[in-house]
LUMLUMZA-768355 format. One record per residue (C-alpha): y, z, x. Coordinates in Angstrom, 3 decimals, padded with zeros to 6 digits, always signed. Each point is the difference from the previous one (the first is absolute). Layout:
<sites>
SITE       py       pz       px
SITE        Y        Z        X
...
</sites>
This chain:
<sites>
SITE       py       pz       px
SITE +028.487 +171.482 -149.391
SITE +002.440 -001.885 +002.675
SITE +000.028 +003.335 +002.026
SITE -003.454 +000.503 -000.815
SITE -000.344 -003.948 +001.362
SITE +001.799 +000.827 +003.021
SITE -001.467 +003.250 +001.222
SITE -003.233 -001.463 -000.424
SITE +001.178 -003.149 +002.265
SITE +001.361 +001.722 +002.485
SITE -003.415 +002.659 +000.507
SITE -002.111 -003.865 -000.005
SITE +002.369 -000.783 +003.055
SITE -000.020 +003.088 +001.839
SITE -004.355 -000.020 -000.484
SITE +000.074 -003.276 +001.481
SITE +001.768 +000.436 +002.949
SITE -001.143 +003.081 +002.131
SITE +000.323 -000.873 +003.158
SITE -003.413 +000.639 +001.136
SITE -002.781 -000.702 +001.756
SITE -003.423 +001.482 +000.698
SITE -002.371 -001.016 +002.725
SITE -003.557 +001.106 +000.674
SITE -000.127 +000.773 +003.851
SITE -003.488 +001.664 +000.396
SITE -002.669 -001.847 -001.998
SITE -003.044 +001.858 -001.507
SITE -002.865 -000.636 +002.993
SITE -003.416 +001.867 +000.726
SITE -000.606 +000.611 -003.835
SITE -003.425 +001.252 -001.217
SITE -001.175 +001.242 -003.179
SITE +000.599 +003.200 -000.870
SITE +001.866 +000.927 +002.830
SITE +003.657 +000.746 +000.994
SITE +001.203 -004.155 +002.018
SITE -000.210 +000.178 +003.237
SITE +003.812 -001.342 +000.347
SITE +002.082 +001.203 -002.746
SITE +003.097 -002.395 -001.028
SITE +003.513 +000.629 +000.178
SITE +003.118 -001.894 -001.567
SITE +003.099 +000.100 +001.291
SITE +003.219 -000.424 -002.337
SITE +002.851 -002.808 +000.991
SITE +003.109 -001.193 -001.476
SITE -001.197 -004.112 -000.889
SITE +002.183 -000.441 +003.788
SITE -002.651 +002.262 +001.749
SITE +001.560 +002.874 +000.721
SITE -001.788 +003.546 -000.078
SITE +001.337 +001.788 -003.324
SITE -000.031 +003.308 +001.524
SITE +001.163 +001.871 -002.705
SITE -001.819 -001.387 -002.818
SITE -001.433 +002.619 -002.437
SITE -002.755 -000.541 -001.617
SITE -003.750 -000.286 +000.153
SITE -002.718 -003.248 +000.258
SITE -002.524 +000.259 -002.629
SITE -003.540 -002.118 +001.068
SITE -002.718 -000.765 -002.040
SITE -002.442 -003.452 -000.078
SITE +000.865 -003.570 -001.237
SITE -001.772 -002.464 -001.212
SITE -003.200 -000.156 -002.201
SITE -001.718 +003.123 +002.383
SITE +002.341 +001.794 -001.730
SITE -001.735 +000.324 -003.094
SITE -002.972 +001.301 +001.517
SITE +000.602 +001.485 +002.913
SITE +002.734 +002.816 +001.249
SITE +001.699 +000.934 +002.611
SITE +000.144 +003.738 +001.012
SITE +001.966 +002.804 +002.513
SITE -002.073 +002.764 +001.504
SITE +001.740 +002.862 -000.893
SITE -001.118 +003.470 +000.332
SITE -003.894 +000.209 -001.229
SITE +000.161 -002.735 -002.451
SITE +000.958 -003.739 +000.662
SITE +002.823 -000.687 -002.657
SITE +000.492 -003.024 -002.122
SITE +003.454 +000.173 -001.852
SITE +003.394 -000.153 +001.266
SITE -000.700 -000.880 +003.293
SITE +003.087 -000.721 +002.837
SITE +001.429 +000.851 +002.597
SITE +004.296 +001.117 +000.375
SITE +001.918 -001.947 +001.999
SITE +001.269 +001.628 +003.138
SITE +002.563 -002.111 +001.949
SITE -000.489 -003.187 -001.907
SITE -003.295 +000.592 +000.426
SITE -003.104 +001.104 -001.648
SITE -003.543 +000.433 +001.932
SITE -003.231 +000.686 -001.991
SITE -002.822 +002.506 +000.767
SITE -003.918 +000.450 -001.617
SITE +000.598 -003.438 -001.845
SITE -003.855 -000.749 -001.098
SITE -002.446 -002.723 -002.781
SITE -003.092 +001.011 -000.132
SITE -001.563 -003.436 -001.768
SITE -000.644 -002.027 +003.620
SITE +001.110 -003.599 -001.073
SITE +002.298 -003.163 +001.654
SITE +003.297 -001.255 -000.061
SITE +002.078 +003.360 -001.191
SITE +003.649 +000.172 -000.402
SITE +002.369 +003.334 -000.512
SITE +003.423 -000.594 -002.061
SITE +002.417 +002.273 +001.429
SITE +002.680 +000.984 -002.121
SITE +003.823 +001.481 +000.542
SITE +001.347 +002.724 -002.644
SITE +003.123 +001.722 +000.633
SITE +000.435 +003.686 -001.182
SITE +000.860 -001.207 -003.302
SITE -003.648 -001.832 +000.163
SITE +001.340 -002.869 -000.282
SITE -001.291 -002.835 +001.318
SITE +001.612 -001.892 +003.005
SITE -002.705 -002.743 +001.360
SITE -003.582 -000.400 +001.258
SITE -001.654 -001.329 +002.722
SITE -004.029 -000.805 +000.343
SITE -002.505 +000.474 +002.652
SITE -001.507 -002.773 +001.525
SITE -004.100 -000.334 -000.992
SITE -002.516 +002.231 +001.520
SITE -003.619 +000.811 +000.038
SITE -001.784 +002.943 -000.752
SITE -003.151 +000.816 +001.014
SITE -002.488 +001.916 -000.462
SITE -000.540 +003.245 +002.073
SITE -003.217 +001.759 +001.694
SITE -002.693 +002.067 -002.047
SITE +001.567 +002.894 -001.673
SITE -002.096 +001.041 -002.993
SITE -002.505 -000.744 -002.299
SITE +001.361 -001.111 -003.566
SITE -001.900 -001.331 -003.885
SITE +001.422 -003.318 -000.526
SITE -002.173 -000.884 -002.855
SITE -000.782 +003.042 -002.778
SITE -003.491 -000.292 -002.270
SITE +002.115 -000.498 -003.917
SITE -002.865 -000.511 -002.662
SITE -003.422 +002.430 +000.733
SITE -002.314 +000.052 -002.565
SITE -002.801 +002.431 +000.271
SITE -003.520 -001.415 +002.318
SITE +001.929 -003.138 -000.155
SITE +001.373 -001.195 +004.206
SITE +003.835 +000.129 -000.319
SITE +001.945 -003.813 -001.255
SITE +002.647 +001.375 +002.523
SITE -002.013 +000.918 +003.800
SITE +002.747 +001.724 +002.473
SITE +001.559 -000.777 +002.921
SITE +000.992 +002.027 +002.594
SITE +001.863 -001.296 +003.183
SITE +001.591 +001.427 +003.228
SITE +003.848 -000.480 -000.004
SITE +002.899 +000.235 +001.910
SITE +002.614 +002.385 -000.969
SITE +001.276 -001.893 -002.626
SITE -003.597 -000.613 -001.479
SITE -000.525 -003.535 +001.283
SITE -003.737 -000.515 +001.065
SITE -000.695 -000.604 +003.510
SITE -002.304 -002.859 +000.415
SITE -001.729 +001.090 +003.465
SITE -001.418 +002.145 -001.256
SITE -003.534 -000.228 +000.650
SITE -002.106 +002.285 +001.057
SITE -000.999 +003.592 -001.427
SITE -000.688 +000.970 -004.225
SITE +001.680 +001.695 -002.739
SITE -002.328 +002.043 -002.472
SITE +000.393 +000.754 -003.717
SITE -000.293 +002.729 -002.218
SITE +000.668 +001.590 -003.268
SITE +002.697 +003.137 -000.536
SITE -001.535 +003.002 -001.148
SITE +000.479 -000.321 -003.794
SITE -001.057 +002.489 -003.605
SITE -001.919 -003.233 -001.081
SITE -002.748 +000.592 +002.602
SITE -000.078 -003.323 +000.443
SITE -001.653 -002.338 +003.438
SITE +001.380 -002.974 +001.150
SITE -002.695 -002.328 +000.591
SITE -000.241 -003.814 +001.163
SITE -002.342 -002.863 +000.457
SITE +001.181 -000.333 +003.750
SITE +001.196 +002.769 +002.252
SITE +002.143 +002.844 +000.335
SITE +001.206 -001.336 +003.327
SITE +001.274 -003.445 +001.032
SITE +001.368 -001.496 +003.254
SITE +004.364 -001.155 +000.078
SITE +000.042 -003.144 +000.184
SITE +002.792 -000.861 +000.930
SITE +001.789 +002.400 -000.677
SITE -002.027 -000.196 -003.604
SITE -001.991 +001.644 -001.179
SITE -001.192 -001.622 -003.850
SITE -002.469 +002.427 -001.543
SITE -002.437 -000.974 -002.889
SITE -003.231 +001.081 -002.250
SITE +001.997 +003.512 -000.821
SITE -000.343 +001.388 -003.563
SITE -000.333 +003.691 -001.209
SITE -002.194 +001.225 -002.958
SITE +001.571 +002.247 -001.658
SITE +002.863 -000.202 -002.325
SITE +002.815 +001.499 +000.614
SITE +004.048 +000.480 +001.502
SITE +001.916 -000.043 +002.739
SITE -002.610 -000.889 +002.852
SITE +001.787 -000.495 +003.570
SITE -001.929 -001.485 +003.140
SITE +000.489 +000.694 +003.113
SITE -000.054 -002.052 +003.104
SITE -000.642 +001.685 +003.098
SITE +000.186 -002.804 +003.445
SITE -001.753 +000.967 +003.260
SITE +003.123 -001.469 +002.487
SITE +002.008 +002.861 +001.093
SITE +003.289 -000.874 -001.517
SITE +003.689 +001.025 +000.532
SITE +001.062 +001.059 -003.456
SITE -003.234 +000.178 -002.448
SITE -003.207 -001.320 +000.268
SITE -000.486 +001.552 -003.753
SITE +000.876 -001.829 -003.064
SITE -000.716 +000.140 -003.885
SITE -000.052 -001.822 -002.813
SITE +002.062 +000.162 -003.478
SITE -001.156 +001.918 -002.293
SITE -002.658 -002.645 -002.690
SITE -001.967 +000.628 -002.404
SITE -003.674 -000.849 -000.393
SITE -000.487 -000.970 -004.588
SITE -003.115 +000.061 -001.580
SITE -001.678 -003.385 +000.687
SITE -001.619 -003.129 -002.185
SITE -003.430 +000.619 -001.615
SITE -002.582 -000.028 +002.804
SITE -003.181 +001.759 -001.433
SITE -001.655 +001.975 -003.389
SITE -001.371 +003.006 +001.053
SITE -002.626 +001.980 -002.455
SITE +001.312 +003.341 -001.136
SITE -002.824 +003.226 -000.653
SITE -002.970 -001.359 -000.272
SITE -000.573 -003.290 +001.743
SITE -003.208 -001.128 -002.655
SITE +000.072 -000.404 -003.434
SITE -003.380 +002.444 +000.229
SITE -002.296 -000.626 -002.888
SITE +000.327 -001.596 -002.755
SITE -001.519 -000.324 -003.638
SITE -000.158 -004.027 -000.958
SITE +002.957 -000.659 -002.682
SITE +001.404 +003.362 +000.546
SITE +002.958 +001.167 +001.507
SITE -000.049 +000.448 +004.346
SITE -000.255 +004.026 +000.706
SITE +002.412 -000.933 +002.817
SITE +002.323 -002.091 -000.502
SITE +002.275 -001.687 +002.403
SITE +003.133 +000.701 +001.403
SITE +001.873 -001.703 +002.832
SITE +002.541 -000.156 +002.057
SITE +002.047 -002.273 +001.555
SITE +001.357 -000.015 +003.646
SITE +001.671 -001.808 +002.557
SITE -001.348 -000.327 +003.157
SITE +001.459 +003.293 +001.232
SITE -002.005 +001.661 -002.037
SITE +002.503 +000.741 -002.618
SITE -000.068 +000.254 -003.808
SITE +002.432 -002.357 -001.497
SITE +001.952 +002.563 -001.979
SITE +002.205 -001.792 -002.316
SITE -001.959 -002.739 -000.704
SITE -000.030 -000.318 -003.591
SITE -000.443 -003.977 -000.148
SITE -003.878 -000.909 +000.839
SITE -003.408 +000.468 -001.503
SITE -003.182 +000.081 +001.199
SITE -002.867 -001.835 -001.700
SITE -004.051 +001.305 +000.457
SITE -002.514 -003.099 -000.299
SITE -004.205 +000.193 +000.436
SITE -000.689 -001.166 +003.553
SITE -003.450 +000.870 +000.451
SITE -001.813 -000.807 -003.368
SITE -003.802 +000.449 +000.140
SITE -000.540 +000.348 -003.625
SITE +002.691 -002.571 -000.914
SITE +002.104 +002.353 -002.229
SITE +003.518 +000.558 -001.463
SITE +003.107 +001.674 +001.663
SITE +001.367 +000.966 -003.297
SITE +002.246 +000.873 -002.050
SITE +001.996 -002.347 +001.270
SITE +003.463 +001.916 -000.370
SITE -001.294 +002.543 +002.408
SITE -000.690 -002.063 +002.810
SITE +003.293 +000.306 +000.208
SITE +002.003 +002.584 +001.960
SITE +003.763 +000.500 +000.394
SITE +000.943 +001.339 +003.323
SITE +002.344 +002.630 -000.779
SITE +002.137 +001.769 +002.705
SITE -002.569 -001.859 +003.125
SITE -003.209 +001.256 -002.414
SITE -002.346 -001.764 -002.234
SITE -002.440 +001.906 -002.985
SITE -002.485 -001.718 -001.193
SITE -001.592 +001.292 -003.405
SITE -003.202 -001.349 -002.301
SITE -001.102 -001.971 +002.321
SITE -003.309 -001.056 -000.978
SITE -003.111 -002.204 +000.725
SITE -002.340 -000.656 -002.918
SITE -003.659 -001.012 +001.654
SITE -001.617 +002.328 +002.094
SITE -000.618 -000.807 +004.197
SITE -000.297 +001.011 +003.579
SITE +002.497 -000.967 +002.175
SITE +003.220 -001.211 -002.427
SITE +003.373 -000.283 +002.540
SITE +003.475 +000.012 -001.582
SITE +003.095 -002.284 +001.781
SITE +003.442 +001.075 -000.062
SITE +002.435 -002.252 -000.006
SITE +004.162 +000.918 +000.818
SITE +002.021 -002.156 -002.417
SITE +003.844 +000.056 -000.159
SITE +001.692 -001.108 -003.712
SITE +002.249 -002.939 +000.405
SITE +001.283 +000.220 -003.887
SITE -002.408 -001.393 -002.438
SITE -002.371 -000.837 +003.216
SITE -002.572 +001.980 +002.380
SITE +000.541 -001.067 +004.335
SITE -002.838 +001.250 +001.605
SITE +000.943 +001.984 +002.772
SITE -002.764 -000.673 +002.453
SITE -000.851 +003.671 +000.111
SITE -003.694 +000.757 -001.155
SITE -002.617 +002.529 +000.112
SITE -003.935 +000.946 -000.843
SITE -001.238 +002.695 -001.169
SITE -003.437 +001.877 +000.822
SITE -003.299 -001.048 -001.835
</sites>
């Protein structure tokens, strides 16, 4: 135990007695979002007396310091991609010179943390850069910043798409107030059609375009929007949304199937044509899978003061979006009878009116 203690104590003394002092000899400047810094940093290794450490062997590792490091990353341009892992420069003659470093997100008071590690990856010291800002660059590309999310047939989406003119770092360029962007729907197997209560083509406003009133009637998966601007951009003038689905919406209308009229009927006898009604959403999609509703029939026009019976046949359960009535009749003869049909939803032992109704023909 005594030998182990002495070993650890000696290691502690050595680890805290490195004769190393780091200095950021070239500070970052001219930083633009998504582009390599205009002035790249360099770090020099001295001893504590200020003498250059010519023979030091190791690498200077660099990352973003402070709270910004949790949200943004530092990258180094290399080959065809931006590398964001293990960003370092080798110490040569006591100095590490960085190339190709950059940050995508525009912001203020960035700081870089530089750490010297020897050939055994042991940390020998660290130093922070002076704070610097990353500014928004020139217009480079179009990008989507808000994707459609919840979508139901025939209803404008609760989350409408927003696209923007961006620099290389995907920062919005607010100086753009000219030009237009047009949205369309990529071809799908569902033969869906993009519709809008507004316009498919809108203007740029402070670098952004906010759509409103877009919707699709047809239910389906993997819908993708395409946005194209008339501005000539060095990157891309076209972008796509993430895929999204359109589901069946809430009940919006009752539609008579087959016969729209009960036809000729005899007093007290069941109608020859019993009403068959489909429940649809605003996109005219049948509410397949809906089995917790029913439709109630009643006399809307009653010229002879008749009675619709039997009473229990006035209620037709909705099965897979369809309600089929059976055995309905009116006891008294007359001309101009009309039936009304109201959609109801079960809530335990109670029925809640859905404010969706239809009238049969006379």
